N, C-alpha and C positions, 0 to 999 in steps of 0.2 A: 505493498498498500505506499501511495504516496499523499502528500498534503498539498492542497492544493486552495487558494484567496478567491473568494467568489464575492462580488461587492452589486449591493443593491442601490436604489434611492429610495429616500424614505421622503415620506410628504406628510408634514404634521400640521393640525391647523393652529392656531393663535395660544391657546392654553397651552399644549403639547409641546411649540416651540419655544415658549416660555421653560417650562420644565427641563427643557433640554440645556437650555441656556443657565438654566440655575447649576444642574448638573455639573457642566464643564467648567463654569468657574468655582465648583467646589474644588474640583479635582485638579485645576490650575493653583490655588492656594494651597493644596496637599503639596503638591510638587513642588513648591518653592519653600514651604515650609522643610521640606526631605533637603533640601539643598541647603536651607539656613543653617538646620541642626547639623548636617555636615563640616559645613565651612566654620562654625561656632565653636564644635567641640575639637579639632585639628587647631584654631588660632589658639584657645584658651589651655588646652591640656595637650596638645599637639597628640590628639585619639585621633583613631580611624572609625568611624562608624560605617559597620556594614549591615545587609537588607535586612535578617533575623534580628537585628536590635530596633530596626527601626518597625517591621511588623511585629513584634510583640509590644511597641508602645501603642501600637495602634487603638486597644479598647480605651487605654487614659484617653486619648486624646479625644475621643468621640464622646466622652464624659464631658470633658473640659467645654469641649465643641459640640454643643445638641444637631446643629446643623447638618453632622455627618456623620447621624446616628441612622435615620434613613437612608441612606445609600448603602448598597449590596457590600459585604465586606471583601468576599474576593476581586474587586473593580477596585476599591480602595488598595488592597493589597496589588494590584496591577500597576498604579501608579505608581508605589512605592519601589516596585520592583523595577519600572521604567527609570526610576533616577538611579537604581543601583546598576541599570545596563550602561547608561550613560557616562558612568565614574569608571567603570569596567572599561567602555571604549577608549576614556579618556587615559586611564593607568596605561592602555596597551600602545598607546602612541595613534590611535586610529582618527583623534579627534583631539577638539580642543576642551578644556574645563568646561563642565556643565555650570549654566548660568541663570539667573531666575528668567523666568517665561512671561512674556506680558499677554493676558486675558485675548487680546487682538490676536495675537498669533496661536493661540495656543489648540493645537489638533482635537483633541478629543480625549475617550477613555477606553478602558477595554474591558470585559467578562473575561476573563485567562479560565473557567471551565466552563459547565452545563447550565450551574444554577443561576438566576436572578435575572432570567428572559427567557422567551419561548418564541421561536421561528415559526409562521404556519404557513407552510409553501411544500411545491413540488418543485424547487428549480425555477419557477416563473412568474414572479409576481406575488403575491400575498401577504401577509401581515404579520407585526413585529412588538413583541409584547415586553416591557421594561417593568419587572415585577416592584423593583424598589423605587419608582417614578410613579407608579400605575397607570401608564399609560400603555395604549396600543397601536402603533403607529401603520400608516399604509406605505407599502415600498412596490415599487414596480422594478424590474430588470430582468433579466433571463440567464441561466449559469449554463456553462459549455458544459460541465458535469456537475452531478449533484448528490450527494449522500447527507447523512444526520451531521448538523453542525456541530464542531467542538468547541469551539471558540467565537467570540466578537468583538469588535473593534464600533463605536460608534465616533464618525467623522464629521467635521463641521469645516468645510471650504469657506475664509471667509470672502474672497475675489468673486466667488459664486453666490453667495448665501443659501448654499445648500446643504443639507444632511444626507448621510449614506452610511449604511450597516455592511461592515465588510466580515465575512463569516472564512472560517478555516473547516474543509472537509477532508476526508480520507476518501480516495478514490484508488482504483487498482491500478497499477504499473502497467507499463508496455509490456512484459512479459506476462502479466496475468492475464491482458489482453488477446494478445495471440497466440501463447501457450509456449513456446518455445521457442529460441533463437533461428533453429531450421524455419520455423513458419515466417519468419519477415522477408520480403522481396522487394529489392530496390530496383525499379525500374526505369527509372530516370533522375537525371542531374543536370544541375543549370549554377552557371557561375554568375555573380550580381556585381556591379561596379556602382558605388554609391556617387554620385555628385551633384552641381550645383545648376551645370547650363542643363542637364537630365537629370533627375533626382534617381532615377536607376537603370542602368544598360545589363540586362540579361544575356548570356549566351548559353546553348543547350549543345553546344558541337555541329548545327546545321543554322540557325539563323539568330540572327540576332531581336532583342526584345527592347524596346524604350519607353518609360513612365515619366511625361514630363515632371517640369517642377511646378506646381499649382501656384508658386509664389503670394500663399495669401497674405503675408506679412506686407509685403509692397503694395498690393489693392487698398488695404486698409489704412495704409500709411498718413493717408494725407485727412482722414477722418479723426485719426489719432492725435495728429499736429495740431485741427482746428481746436480738439476738445481743451488738450493741454493749453495751447494758446489761452484760451477760456480762462484754465484755472490759475495761470500765473496772473491773472488781473483781479485774483478775490482774497481774501485773507487767509494765509495758509498758516498752520498751527507751529508756533511756536514758544520757546520757553517763558512762561510765564502770560502767553498769549494764546486762546482758544480760537478754534477753526472757525469760520462763519460758515452758516449753515448754506449759500450759496457756495463757498469752496468744496462743503461733503456733498453737496446733490453732483458738482461738478466733476468731483472724484471718484465718485458712484459712477457716474456716468463712463468717466476714461476706463476703469475698471470692468466695465460691461464690455465693451469692443475689445479690449485683449482677450477678455476671456469666450468672446464668441472667436475671435480668432484661432484661440486654442482647440475648441470645441472640434472646429472645422478640420484643422489639422490632424487633429486626433480620430478623426471618422475617416479622412483622405488616408491615413495610415493603417486603417483596420482594416479598409476596404484592397487597397495595393495588399497588404501584408498575405490576408487571407486569399486572395485568389493566385499570388505567387506558393504559398504552401499547400494549394489543394492541387496543383499539377507537378510538383518535384518531390522527389522523396529525398536527395540529397542536395543540400546549397554548399556553395562554396564560394568565400569572400575572404578579404582583407583584415586583420585585426588594425580596427583606426582608434586613437586618442583622442577621441572630440573633445575632451577638456582642452588638450595641448594643444588642438587644430585652432581653436577658438581664444588664443591668448591676445592680451593686446600687442600690439607692435613693439619692437624695443626701438631703443633712439640709434640714432646712426651710427655707424662706428667711423674711425679717423681715418681710416683706407678708403670710404666710401667717398668724404668729404673731401681728401683730397683730390679723388680723381674727376669729382663732380665741380668741385669748385664752390659749393652751395654750404651756407652755414647750417649747423648742426639740427640748430631747432626745425629750420623750414624744411628738413630733408624727414625727421624726426616726424613732422607735421602730415608731410604728404604720406608720409608710410601710414602712418594710424589711421588716415582716411582711408587710405586701399585695405586696412584690412581692417577696420570697422564693416567694410562692404562686404567682406569675404565673411566675416566672421557671421554677418547676418545671414546671409546667403545660407549658409550651413545649418546654424538653427532653423531657420523658417523651413528647409526638409527635415530634420531632425534626426541626423545620422546615429543618432546613439539608440534612438529610440525604434527604428526603422530595422537596424540587424537585430534589437532584441525581440521585437515582436515577430520575426520571421523563422528566428531560432526556436521560439517556445513551439509559433505553431507547427512548425515542421517537425520538431520530437515529443511531440503531443501527441501526432498520428504513427509514432514510432521511426519518424526518419532522422538524419544527420545531418548535423550545418559545422563543415570544417573552416576556420579561420586560419589563414596562412600569413605566416612572419612576413610584415612589407617589406624591412630590409634588408631580409633574405630574398625573399622572391622578385623586388623592384616590379610591379606587374606596370605601372604607366613609364619605366622607363626602356623595360624590356622587349625586343622583335618577338611577335607570336611566332614567328615563319623561321628565324634562325638562332636567336636566343642572344643577340647582341644586345649590349646594353648602352644607351645613350644618355650621358649626366643632363646633355642640355634639354632632354624631354622632359625634366623635372619641372622645368618652370610650366606655372599655368597656362600661360600666354600660347602655349604649343597645343592649340587643340587638334591637329593633323600632324600625323607622324610619317616621316617616309625613312625607311630604314638604308642609312649609306652604305651599307654592309652587302644585303640580298637586295634591294629596291622596294621590297613590301611597303604596299601604302596602306593605314587603317586609321581612323579616327581616335583621338587619345581613350576613349572612354571604351569604346570597340574593342582597342586594345589591350588596354586592362583586362576585362573578361576573357578574353579569349586566353591570354597569358596563364591566370587562375584557373580555367578549365582545363588546359592541356597542363597543369602543373597538377591538379588533382586525378585527369587519368592517368598522369604517368608517359605524356606524348610532347611534354616540353623541353627542345633546342638548348643546349646551353647551362643543362640543371645536372640531369641522369641522376638523380638522386631521389629515392623514395620518399615520401610522406612523413615517415616516421624519421629520418634522417634532417627532414629540413624542421624539425620541432611541430609541427603541425600538430592541432590539437581540437578536441570538441570543445563548442562554444560555450559547454556549460562542464565544469567542474564536478556536477555529480556523479560518482561512480557508477554505472548501469550499463547491462549488458547490451543494449542497442546504442549508448549514447556515449562510450567511449574509444574513440579512432583505436587506438591498440588490440581493444578487446573483439574489435570486430573484425581487426586484419589476422587475428590470430585462429580466429573461427573459420576465416575463409582459406585461410589457407591450410589448414588441416584437412579441408575439403576438396581443395583444388590442385593444392601443394605443386603449386605453377611458380616457376625462377626465371629469372631474366636473363640474357644471355652472361650477364657478367655475374651470375649466382647472388644476384640481391633480391629478395621477393618484392613483388607487386605489391603494389597499393591496392586497398579495398575496393578502391571506384574503379580499378581497373575491369576487372572482373565481377564487381556485384551489381553494375549495372548493365542493364540485357534487354 
């Protein structure tokens, strides 16, 4: 069995929304109280406070603060555990030191067990009852896989002013669905390249397919700029100064416009990725560092200033404008989200997604036909590539998709190595029989025992696709 998260939207009336906001505020107070407790004990006595100490203090805390007595005990323990996890991440160096949270940005609370709530649904729409608040909420949504839920998270999104219920359910694994590894068949493979000119370029070995960039952010830029201009003319909140009612109104309008763009992007991403996952069993792409790709531009180097004769400040300003435009295009498409969506949708049906190491493969610099590497192709302005070694001509994005496909099927000249020796890996770190490239290769090699001319075992894709 494996754990999946399914989310439904809640539709509370005014009285129910008031109760939800009150519970959210109390959980935020408890979170801040736990953070303050840990900080105070460490400053005064150099003592560390663990989760069990704060959990055991909850009964006395509820007696002192009567408004917390009505809330579910396990939900309060979940909030205390949330603080403990934040500190554990801090001690591990994964994040910064936990701080006090504002009620404006506090997401919500959870029920780590099955007590205190009841979901009446078969996986599509239904109702949710919260016993500690005494309310029954309408919810809408459709789960891809459904079973008896084990935990619940109540989430509020301030930008949308919407409430959501997120359940965890235990569903059958791929092995349980298909019986055994021998029942799994991979019949189609496609390599896809992410870009800004075209959002996706796919290659299945015979033909190319492109998905155009919808440029949703660019289409709504004018509206957002007009609203932002009106917002600057209103009295904004400052230290000791409250925001005017008109500023709050125009601020909400701006948030609604940005939320609309986000919903449109998410809808487009789901439609595109669902279509790809329904047609292909194996996906091949390169490992992208979206966070690094969207960093702000650095200042011009001394060498570039000497060569151009331009002051460092002017050169830096030009580079920042160019990089800002590129960052906006990348974030508008959503490279990271598209990769994640394609990965989990293909793997949910028993497929496989391989992420190739970009620095080794160099798909945008390598010729798909002869394998020669051209460093000048790395510049984004070069949109059409002509190989000086063999004369092969191909558009930039199509060439990258061809290289990745050839590498996955062990047909790329200039490499001559298998996927395992290149350090390729499954997109998920979860070890399972159908999700691990190494395990898949071992199984296929046991059945076929095929070797190439150099005695190197072939990649699983070379004979798993048929």
